[in-house]
Steps between C-alpha positions, in 0.01 A plus 500: 500500500370756246329812630163389383370268228477765242232729366233239419580210731403410855690194618305469827165490319623242250655283773184503715302389198694174473454182700785439748565154348615650170870500427618858438752366249226346287467741209557507126842650436392635163203697635565558868144385576392276788314192388289399801378167367504319169123474522459877543548716196528831686854621554633721775802727515758340727581728799843341538574571136400863554759536778764334286434683174421852618761741631328799660715734708454849641794726589430810710715787626366763737647811659332692783642826631386788720664807652353744750618826652351691794568868567407694812427857395374628834407341830148437371556463124674215313532394137527140377596399147533150358557328167462133415537269203371152423670350194442150370560303184378149430566262213304182432657240272272224377589213269283204405676210332415372155358168625237636740136536400192639665239227470475439123637840397875475440726799547680549167852381578554695820399837631700777672386816677690774678310765694669795666352766731674803652326718759622820668302676772618817677345676796605846617336701774565791730295640786513753785391414855407766755432396860411724792310510830301784653420405855263204478469533120730294276529554127683312224488619137652322197511617138691370201515356149554150356615402149473143366614379160494149352618358168453142378661368181458153353640297210364164380658269243380159382599257226430137402622221274851411626737251343637398842419543870860530614520879547137586580446872564873567458462465123181672382657530158473121471123526459300569186492876442153470345358393839669782694296742709613830654321753717603774740346785693560777750268654758570805713286690746553763766309631800546810713330567831480799733396412853434664832403376847415672827474308829366673810437378851392658826645351818553169313126461542330648193645455153437639153681416176453661160662359183494640147666367188506610137621230259570513128569205270620478140279196428184711506358733237553875504169565677557233767869523586445643849303384799446654844470272803415646843441318829406588857541296819385569857597299807433496873689321776251436784767346723650850540175631644465535876214248521724218363841590639460319832384163360720202401258320267600694185853638477471672163190567288484717190193557281557624145280593204616609156371590156686557175534438131741277312543401137649242268769571242575138403442565132715350227663795315421326169125469569409862415649445155291187453166645614539848357376836629140383565596316820585721798663364818326598821763479772865448585709358782590701806746411773464611857 
């Protein structure tokens, strides 16, 4: 069965709107419309005809890859580096036959559309980790950098008025060139982030964690490209205290409180061009 019923059709909605006693083969071959009753003048698009006369297929290829390397520099210091890629391309081929109509609006002798999208996302990061203990004091410190880049390209072609339905989207040249439509675009954005984290605990009883991150994004204006996002967390494990060690009612209890700042960088890279310099973004995404 086709991937969908096209761009403007919903076969489930049309089918639910018909009485179950109606014969799905009862339609006018010249219009593709469902005549519900000779006494009713209103006509309905036949959902069965939609399935028969629309070819709507999506073809997708995707490649995911990631490599990571760990290096021990000293007993307490290590370095981790990784790089990943997410590549995908998708093509949608849509053809509507010459005989199908949408209510009383006929499609002029067939319609074909081909939409293609290619997306490439890369993620590269590297960070140092230092871990050490001083008696009852335990310390873990992490610091590094992350680079993310994404590019999306698209190409859309449409044409109408075919002499035959035999080849569908495999013969776009068979349509009327005067009805042809063509559009394409490309979007690219990048982010860079510098991050650091320090975790401390005393006797596995009292905990403190400090995180800082500085992120920059190409989708923001010159005065808003960077954002700083700190956070602080404190925790206490009462079950490690002497007054709870000898009881069996609670085996492990940890209380934690934290405060911090995050942002949102989900901004279309084209939007700043549309709104101009008068609109300033206020925040951007951070990852912890």
